[in-house]
C-alpha positions as CSV (number, residue, x, y, z in Angstrom):
1,Q,63.5,-95.1,-108.4
2,V,63.6,-94.9,-112.1
3,Q,66.7,-94.7,-114.3
4,L,66.6,-93.3,-117.8
5,V,69.3,-93.7,-120.5
6,E,69.1,-92.0,-123.8
7,S,70.7,-93.0,-127.1
8,G,70.5,-92.2,-130.8
9,G,71.9,-88.7,-130.9
10,G,74.5,-87.6,-133.4
11,L,75.4,-85.3,-136.3
12,V,72.9,-85.1,-139.2
13,Q,72.5,-82.8,-142.2
14,P,69.5,-80.4,-142.4
15,G,66.5,-82.2,-143.7
16,G,67.7,-85.5,-142.3
17,S,66.2,-87.8,-139.6
18,L,67.2,-89.2,-136.3
19,R,65.4,-91.5,-133.8
20,L,66.1,-91.0,-130.1
21,S,65.5,-93.8,-127.7
22,C,65.2,-93.8,-123.9
23,A,65.4,-97.0,-121.9
24,A,63.7,-96.9,-118.5
25,S,64.6,-99.3,-115.7
26,G,63.8,-99.7,-112.0
27,S,60.3,-99.0,-110.8
28,I,58.9,-98.6,-114.3
29,F,55.5,-99.7,-113.1
30,S,55.1,-96.3,-111.3
31,I,55.8,-94.2,-114.4
32,S,52.9,-92.0,-115.4
33,A,53.9,-89.5,-118.1
34,M,57.1,-89.3,-120.2
35,A,58.6,-86.6,-122.3
36,W,61.5,-85.3,-124.3
37,F,63.1,-81.9,-123.4
38,R,66.0,-80.2,-125.1
39,Q,68.4,-77.5,-124.2
40,A,70.4,-75.5,-126.7
41,P,73.6,-73.5,-125.7
42,G,72.6,-70.3,-123.9
43,K,68.9,-71.2,-123.8
44,Q,66.6,-72.6,-121.2
45,R,65.5,-76.2,-121.3
46,E,62.2,-76.6,-123.2
47,L,59.6,-79.3,-123.5
48,V,59.7,-80.8,-126.9
49,A,57.0,-83.5,-126.7
50,S,55.2,-85.4,-124.0
51,I,53.1,-88.6,-123.8
52,T,50.7,-89.6,-121.0
53,G,50.1,-93.1,-119.7
54,G,47.0,-93.2,-121.9
55,G,48.9,-92.3,-125.0
56,N,47.9,-88.6,-125.4
57,T,50.7,-86.6,-127.0
58,N,51.6,-83.0,-127.0
59,Y,54.3,-81.1,-129.0
60,V,55.9,-77.7,-129.0
61,D,54.7,-75.7,-132.0
62,S,58.2,-75.7,-133.6
63,V,58.3,-79.5,-134.0
64,K,54.7,-80.2,-134.9
65,G,54.4,-82.3,-138.1
66,R,58.1,-83.2,-137.9
67,F,58.6,-85.1,-134.6
68,A,56.7,-88.0,-133.2
69,I,56.9,-89.3,-129.7
70,S,55.9,-92.9,-128.8
71,R,56.3,-95.5,-126.1
72,G,57.2,-99.1,-126.5
73,D,54.6,-101.8,-125.8
74,A,56.3,-102.7,-122.5
75,K,56.2,-99.0,-121.5
76,N,59.9,-99.1,-120.6
77,W,61.0,-97.5,-123.9
78,L,60.4,-94.0,-125.1
79,Y,61.2,-92.8,-128.6
80,L,61.4,-89.6,-130.5
81,Q,61.3,-89.8,-134.3
82,M,62.7,-86.6,-135.7
83,N,62.3,-85.8,-139.4
84,S,63.1,-82.8,-141.5
85,L,65.6,-81.6,-139.0
86,K,66.7,-78.0,-138.9
87,P,69.8,-76.4,-137.5
88,E,67.7,-74.8,-134.8
89,D,66.9,-78.4,-133.5
90,T,70.5,-78.6,-132.4
91,A,70.5,-79.2,-128.6
92,V,71.1,-81.8,-125.9
93,Y,67.9,-83.9,-125.7
94,Y,66.8,-85.2,-122.3
95,C,64.4,-88.0,-121.5
96,Y,62.0,-87.3,-118.6
97,A,59.6,-89.4,-116.6
98,N,57.4,-88.8,-113.6
99,S,55.6,-91.0,-111.1
100,V,52.7,-90.1,-108.9
101,L,53.4,-91.9,-105.6
102,P,51.9,-91.6,-102.1
103,G,54.7,-89.2,-101.2
104,G,54.0,-86.9,-104.1
105,L,55.3,-86.4,-107.6
106,H,58.7,-87.8,-108.4
107,T,60.6,-86.7,-111.5
108,Y,63.4,-88.4,-113.3
109,W,65.9,-87.3,-116.0
110,G,68.3,-89.0,-118.3
111,Q,71.9,-87.8,-118.8
112,G,71.1,-86.3,-122.3
113,T,72.1,-87.1,-125.8
114,Q,73.6,-84.5,-128.2
115,V,71.8,-83.8,-131.5
116,T,73.6,-81.6,-134.0
117,V,72.1,-80.5,-137.2
118,S,74.6,-79.0,-139.6
119,S,75.9,-79.2,-143.1
């Protein structure tokens, strides 16, 4: 089992920056890929950015050039640096991880952290 806890959300003005953190605990050795998702009110949850065990990253078009995903050296931390924030970035942001185990793919979610971009 893997437990994920996000932090770093809050209220920020348009154009501002925030850094989200996700602490992973438990069977972190089994983690393969990690990602950040977000869900705005009335909308479906969407993938924002992902990073593989090898460090390959991928971003949704709307955040390219503004957000950066990274993992800590010990692989038990996940970060999302968010710059040039826009009101449309307002959402609950969720940390995600998966593990490929003999029984199949296991997925894990954090509880979410609120990001509000408003003047």
